[in-house]
N, C-alpha and C positions, 0 to 999 in steps of 0.2 A: 459751275457751282453744282454740287451733288443735290439730287432731288430728295425731298423728305419722304419718309416711309410711315404710313399710318400705323402699321403693325409695330415697328420699332419704337415709335413714339409711345404707343400704348404700353409696351413693355417697360419703358423708362418711367412712365407715370405709375404703373402698378408696383414697381420695385420700391418706390419712395413712400415712406409713411407720411411725408409732408403733403402728399397729394390728397385733396379732399375726395372722399370716396364717391360722393355724388357726381363730382366732375369726372372721375374715372369711369363711372357707369355711363355717363353721357358720351364720352369718347369711345368706349367700347360699342355703344349702340350705333354710332356712325359707321364703325367697321362692319358690324353685323348687317346693317341695312345695305351698305354698298356691296356686300358679298351675298346678299339675299338669303341670309340664314335666319329664317323666321323663327325657328325654335329657340335659338339663342337669344334673339331679340326679345322674345316673349319672357324669357327668364330675367333679362335685364330690366324689362318694364315692371315685372313683379317686384324686383328689388328696389326699384326707384319709387314705385307707387304703392307698394304694399300688396299682400296676398289676400285672397278672398277669405271670409271668416267661416269657412267650412271645415277648418282643422287640417287641411291638406297642405303641407309645406315640405320643402326639402328636409332631409334628415338633420342637417346641421342647424336647423331652426327649431328642433325639439330640445328643450332645456329641462334639466333636472330641477325640481321645485320641492319646496317644503310647505305643507299646509299649516298655517298658524291661525290662532284665534286671538282677537284683541280682548284680553282680560283687563277690566278697569283697574284692578289692583296692581298687576305686574306687567302690564303691557302685553306684547305678543308672546304667546305660549304655544308649543306644538299641539296639534290635534292628533290624538292617538286613535288607532283602529285595532280591532281584534284580528287575530291571525286569520288569513284567508278572506278578509273583507275586500271586495272588488274596489271599493273606494280608495283604499290605500294605494293601489296601483294607478288608478285614474289620476289622483291628485299629486302623484310623485313626478309628473312631467307635464309639460305644456308647450303647445306649438306657438311660436311667435310670429305674428302676421304683419307687424309694422314695417314701414319702409326703412331703409338704412339711414335716411336723413333724420327720421324721427328718433331712431335708436341712438344715433350719434348725439343728437340734441339732449336726450335723456342722460347719457353718460357724462357729457360735458357740463351739464347743469347740476350734477349731484353734489351734495355736501359730503364732506369727509365721512360723516357718521350716517349718511343716508342709506336707504335700502331700495330695492326694486320690487314692487308689488304687482301682482296680476289679480285684479278683481274677479270674482266668480260670476258666472251667468246665473240668471234667476232659476233655471232648471237645476243647476248644480247646487244652489243654495237649498232648494226644496229637497233634493236627494240627501244632502247632509243633515238637515234639520230633522228629516224623517227618522234618522237613526240616533240623533243626539239633540234633544229639545233645548239643552243649555246654549247651543250655538245661536239660538234666536237672539240672545242678549250679548253674545260675544262675536261680532261679525268676523267670519273667517276670510282669509286671503292667501294666495300663493306667494311665497317669497322665492325669487330667483337671484342667482349670483350676478353681480355686475360683470364679473369675468366671463360668464356664460354669454351675456349679450355682446361683450367685446369679441368673443369667439365667433359670433355670427358675422361680424364685420370683417374679421381676419379671413374667414372662409370665403367671403365674397371677393375680397381682394386677391387671394390666392387662386381662386377659380379663374378670374380674368387673366392673371399672369400666366397660368398654365395654358390657357386657351391661346393667348398671344404667342407663346413659345411654340405651341403645336402648329400654329399657322406658319411661323417662320420655317420650321423643320420641313414643311411641305412646299416651301418656296413661295409662299403667299405673303407679299410684303406691302403692296399698295403704294408703289412709288408714284410721286407726283400727285398724291391725294386721290388716286383712282386705282381700280383693279382691272387687270386684263381679263379677257374672256377665259383664258386658260386658268387663271387664278380662281375665277368664280367656279369653273367646273371642278377644280381640285377641291375647293372648299365644300362644294355640294356633296362630294363623296366622303367627307369626314364623318367618322362615327363619333357623335357627341354623347358623352355619358357623364353621369354623376353631377349634372347641373341642376337637379331638382325635379320635383314631381311634375312640372309642366313641360318637361322636355321630351320624355319618352312615353308619357301616358302611363299605361298599366305596367310598363317595364321600368319605370323610374325608380330611383333609390329614394323612395318616399316613406314617410312615417306619419302617423296621426296619433293624437292623444285620446284613444278610445272614443272617437267621435265627438269629443268636446269641441266647442267653437274655438276658432283661433283667438289667441289671447293678446290683449293690449296691455303693454307694460306701463306702469306709472311709477314715479318716484315717490317712495314713502317718506314719511316725516323723519327728519333728523332732529336733533335737539332744538335748533333755532326754529324750525318749522312748527314744532309742538308749542313753543312759546307764542309764536305768531297766531296759531289757532286759538290758544287760550285768550290772547288779547281780543281776538275777534268775537268770541262767544261772550266774553265779559262785557264788551261794548253793546252787544245785542241785548243782554240781560239788563244792562243799565238804562236802556231806552224804555224798558217796561217798568222798571222799579229801581229808582236811584239808590235807595238804601241797600238793596240787594247787590247792585253793581259795585258799590263801595265796599261791601263786605267781601265779595269775591276778590276785588283788586287788593285789599289789605292782606288777604291770605296769600295771594300770588306774590306780592312784594316780600312778605315775611319768608316765604320759601326761598326766594332768590337770594335774599340777604343773610340767611341763616349761616352761621359758622359751625354749627353742630351737625347739620344734616350732611352726610356724604353725598357726592355728586350723583351716585346711583339712586339714592333715596330722593334727591331733589327731582330727578327725572321722573321717578315713580309718582311722587306727589303731584308734579305738574300734569302728568297724564290723568291722574285721578281727578284732580281739580278741574281739568278741562272737560272731562265727562260730566261732572256735577254741574258745571257752569252751563254746559249745553242743555242739560235737562231743565235747569232753571229758566233758560231762555225760551223753552218750548211752551206752548199752551198746555194746560193741565191734562187735557184728554189725549195729548200726543206723547206724554212722558212714559217712561218705564213704570210698571206697577211698583207700589211701595215695598212689596216683598222683595223686589230686586234692588231698589234704591237704598233700603236700610243697610244691608251688608256692605254696599259700596261706600256709603257714608261712614260706616264703622271702620272700614279699611282705611279711608282717608284720615280719619281722626287718629288711628293707630300709627299711621306713617308720620303724621305731624307731631305725634307725642314723643318721637325720638329726639326732638329739640324742645327744651323747656320754653324758650322764647316763642317759638312758633305755636306751641300748644296754648300758650297764654293768649296769643292773637285769636286762635280758634275759640277760646273761652269767651272772647268778647263778640266775635262776629259769627261764630258757628250757629248760634240759636236763630239768627236771621235766616240763614240758608235752610236750616231744618224746618223752620216755620213755613217758608215758601213751598217746600217740597212735601209738607205734611208728614214728616217723619220725626219720631221721637227715639232718642238713643238712651239706653239705660246707663 
């Protein structure tokens, strides 16, 4: 009976997209440990456990990003910079530090209309607000492409496959689940390259996002998640004021049931109403100033006014919401 080969088994696993990437990394780690390849083992450990949050990651983990601000009227809108502004370059890319297991979980759990967001650090927020005070009321976030995150996973799989093929070319097979002394010596003389910042140190193919901290990707709200958030904040508001909770719920139901509002406007109204409900649920000293709330409420009323039936519901319940927030609309 022919003996099994650790390296050939690794090649088979790496070739198949059905192989769980975390399982593939563990199998590769067994090979690296048995061959005493500490540098490659370190790269595998980083991919399995995540990278340090110092912004230093392999180049394939630097993703293009778009900086967006959450406008209460229109949802996410691009943040624009003047020509030559260093912030434009800084926020156009982001290092991704999460483990492959976390990234796979994010992609598998995404809704069809979901997005991937990267929250900003406190220092980045201060840097942005210093140049644009409006962003204090429109929380900015980086948006990255799900295909970019998937590209990280493909790069890891390809790296392991190419490494296993290189081992075979050098006659390093690991038959019988062990490696000979000659195989270990041959592996020790391999020149390992392009496996990330933690393989070659200063000579690595490494990139960083202008010293920004490594980014944690999160799944942004798709349509269903926005509705869930709205239900949550309405429930919180209702605990404090039953009449207010009923008013918010009546408006939310009217938007959902409307036959006149296009789907795009329903999403916009739901986002606006979610923000308003959140403000209602907060203690008065924690809310946005009335100078901010008034145009937001005006925008909500304008959106609801696209449907006569929904506007009628606003006419009944809107005054309750306005009274709680201490805002008067002309």
